[in-house]
N, C-alpha and C positions, 0 to 999 in steps of 0.2 A: 496521360499524366504519368509521372514517375512514381513507383511504389516498390516496397520491399515485400516480395511474394515468396511463399514456400514453394520450392521446386522439387523435382524428383530426387535431386542429389544435394539439396540444401537451400539456404536462403539466397534469393536472386533479386537483382534490381531490374525491373521490367517497366515498359510502357504499357499501361492498361487504360481502359475507359474511365472517365471521371464519373463518380457516383452521382445519382440524382436523388435529392431528398424526398422522402415520403411526407405526407401531410403533417406528421408529428416531429419531423426532423429538421435539423439545422445543417447546412452545408458550410464547411469551414475550409478556408485557404490556410493550410497548415504551415506554421513557421518553425515549430519545434515539437519533438516527440520525446516522451519518457520511456525508459526501459524498466521492465518489471520481470520478476522470475517467471511469471506465466508467459511473457513474451518470448523469453529464451527457450522455454519448453516447446511452444508452438513453432518457433523458428527452427528448432532442431527436429521437427517432424512429429512431435507428440500432440495430443489433443488437450484442450483446456475448455471444458464445458462444450458449447456449440462450435467453438473455433478450433481449427486444425485441419491438416491434410493439404495435399498439393493444391495450389491455386489460392490459398488463404493469404490475404493481406494482413500482416502482423501489426500489432500495436494497440494497447489498451488506453493510452492517454496521449493527448496532443493539445496544442494551443495555437491560435491563429485568429484571423479576422473572419467574421461571418460573411459568406459570399451570397447566400440565398437562404430563404426559410420556407417551410411548408405552410399550408393554409391554416393549420391549427396552432401555429407558433405565435405567441403574443409577447413574451417578455424579452426577446432579443430581436435585433433588426440587422440588415446588411451594414457592414462597417464596424459593428461592435467587436471588441477584443474579448475572446472567450478562452477558457480552458475546459477541456472536455474529457470524459471517460466514455468508453464504448469499445468498438472493434474497428479494425482496418485503419488505424491511425498513422502508420508509417508510410505516408504517401503525401503527395502535394495537395490533395483534397481528401476530406473524410466527412462522414455524416454521423451525427449524434442525436439521440432523442433530446427534445427540448429540456427535459428534466435533468439531463446530465451536462448541460452547457452552463458553465458558471462564469459570471463577469470577472474579468481581470481587474483588480483594484486600480484606481487611478492614482497610484503613488509611485509612478515610474518603475513598476515591476516589469522586468524584461520577459521576453518569450521563454527563455531558458529557466528563469526562476518560476514562472507561472506553471510550466509543464511538470514541475516536480510535485505539485500539490494534489491534483484531483483524486488519484487512487489512494494515496497515503491518508488524506483527510477523511475520505468516506470510509475506508477500511477501519481505521483506528477509532473514529468516532463511534461507529457501530459496535466495535469490539469492547471499547471501554464504557461508553455511556448507554448504548443500546442493550446488547446482550449481557455486558458485564455489570451494568447498573452501578457504576462507580459513584461513590458519595464522598463529599469533602471529609477529610480526616482519615481516609483509609490508606492502607499500604498496598502498593502495586508492584508486581514483577513483570517485566517485558522480556520474554525469552526470544533471543535473536534481535537484540536492540540496536545493532550497528547498521542494519539495513535502513533504507530510506523510510519504509513504513515503521520500523521499530523506533527510529529517532523521532518521528512524528508522534508516536504513541507516548513516549516519555514526556514530550512537551505538552501534549494535551492533558495527560494525567496531572502534571504539575500545575498547569493553568486552571484546571478544574478543582484544585484544592487537595490533591493527595498529600498526605503528611510525609510519606516516604515513597520514593520511586527507585526501584532497583532495575538495572539493565544487565543483560548477559551478552558476552561475546567470547569466542574462543581465541581471539587474536589480542595479544597484549597491547599493541599500539592502538587498536580501536577501543579497547576498554579504557585506556587513558583519556580518550576524547568523549566518552559518554557523559561525563559531568557537564560538558559544554551544552548539552541538550536536555538537561533536567534530571539526570541520574544523581541520587544521593549516595548510591553504592553500586559498584560494578563488579560482577562475578564472572567466573569462567565456568560454563556449563559442562566442560569436560573434567573439571576438578572434582574429585570425589567428595570434597568437603564443602561444596557450595551450599548444600541444604543447611548445614550448621551455621554458616555465615548469615543466611537469611533468618534463621531462628534467633540467632543472637541479636540481630538488628531489630527484631520485632518482639523482644521480651519473651521469647520462647513460644509464642503463639503461632507464628507463620503469617504470611500476607493474606489480605482479604481477597485479592484478585490477581490471577495470573493470566496474561495474554500470551498465548503460546504459539510461536511460529516454528517450533522445532519438533515437538512430539517425539516419536521414536524413542531414542535413548534417554530422554528426560521424563517420560510419562510418569513413572512411579516416583521419581524424586519430586516432581511437581506436587503430587499428592501429599508427600511428607512435608513440603514447604508451605502448604496452604492451611490456614486456620480452620477450626471447626465452623461449619456453615459458610465457608468461603466459596469462591467461584473460580473455575478455570474455563477460559474461552479458547477453543482450538481454532486458530486462524490459518496456520500453515504447517507443513510437515517437512521442513528442510533437513531435519535430522532423521527422517525415516517415516514412511507411511504406515508401518506396523511395528508393534513392540509388545512387551509384557505389560500387564495392567493388574495392579494389586486391588482386586475388588473389595477385599476386606477392609483395607485402609480407606478406600473411597467411602465405604459405608460408615466406618467408625467416625470419620471426620465429617460425615454428612455434607460432602462437597457437591455442588452443582457443576456438572461437566457439560459444557455447551459447545456445539459445533456451529460454525458460521461459514457462509460463502455467498457470493453474489451470483454464482452460476445457476442456482435453482430458484432465484427470486423472480417474481413477475415484474413487468415494466412499472406497474403502479407501486409495488413495494420499493423498487429502487428509487423512484421519484421521491417517495416519502422519506427514505433514508437520507437522500441528498438534501431535501428540504429541512429535515431535522438538524443535519450537520450545519447548514448555513445559519439556522436559528441560534444554535449554541456557540458557534465558533467564528462566524464571519467577521465580527468586530475585531477579533484577535488577528485574523488573516490580514485585514485592512490596516491594522496597526503595525504589521510586520513582526508580530510576536510568535507566529508559527511559520517556520521556514526550514528548508533543507539545504545542506551543502551539496554542491555539484562536484563530483569527483573528476569527471572527464567528459568532454564533448567530442562527438564524431559527426561527420557529414552523413546525410542519408545514404549516399553512395557507399559509405563504409559501414553500413548496418551489419553485414556479416562479421566484421572485425569487432564491432561493439558487442555483439552477442558472445563472441568468444572471450572478450574481456570480462563480461559479467560472469560467465561460466567459470572463469579462473578464480573468482571470489577474492579479488585483491582490492576491491573498491570500498570506499567509505562514503555513504550517501548515495546520490543519484548519478546515473549515466544518462546523457541527453544526446539526441540526434538533432542536428540543425538542418532545416530544409531550405534549399536555395530559394531566394525571393524571385 
């Protein structure tokens, strides 16, 4: 089968052996693949959790038809249309644990629409409702809101009753579009005055919850923009993996600072997170209330170009790979 594989000098399209599902796995005939920042890292030679290095098949999310199932699989069968998260998705066939294979709603949702959802839904449901414990009536700030995951976070926060949703982007054109996806206020995280904007919008108190995909240069400003007894959930580090941290301000405001990742979770933990997400959000997915814009589509053969496009950071929403039928 055809697959996008990390080679010694970059991402390559190769013919490799088709995977065989384990007892707990679903084999999927892939029709579309999503691109995520972690995919670009792995494709460029870096490691992300257990994935990385020469010979790695890239890809954290994909959609297609179930081709076969392992002996332990009960809730899906061959022929079902599914969207999955896992590893090795940029290929004509991929395997996923049964707990990470989600049914594509029977509402004419296309492969390309479906493949934008698995990672964004699971990541932001966990950040907002799991680790973040979002309650109706609270104020939320999403740092890095113009990414696919960020846009989904805004929509989930609004759908779950947040009274105020703030999104950040350093790009003026993207900030203009954040309101389309649930933002009541859009800020520029490179603007020295953004904390004052947040405080003004919250009556001087600060937000109840920040979901932070930037860290680095915004770490201390986040503390200043969070109310006393508020929460900060660290999801990503697009703005830098290290930075200064005002421990005194952290203590004075009694902020809970929570780090999250799927990389160190057990299979059982991931299954439970996906189950919880479905319980809270699936009616909204089926109703079309949670969706992401597709910025650009590439063929699987053009995966290296798609990675470079993502690294250029010119997109709004999701980049998708189409796999030949």
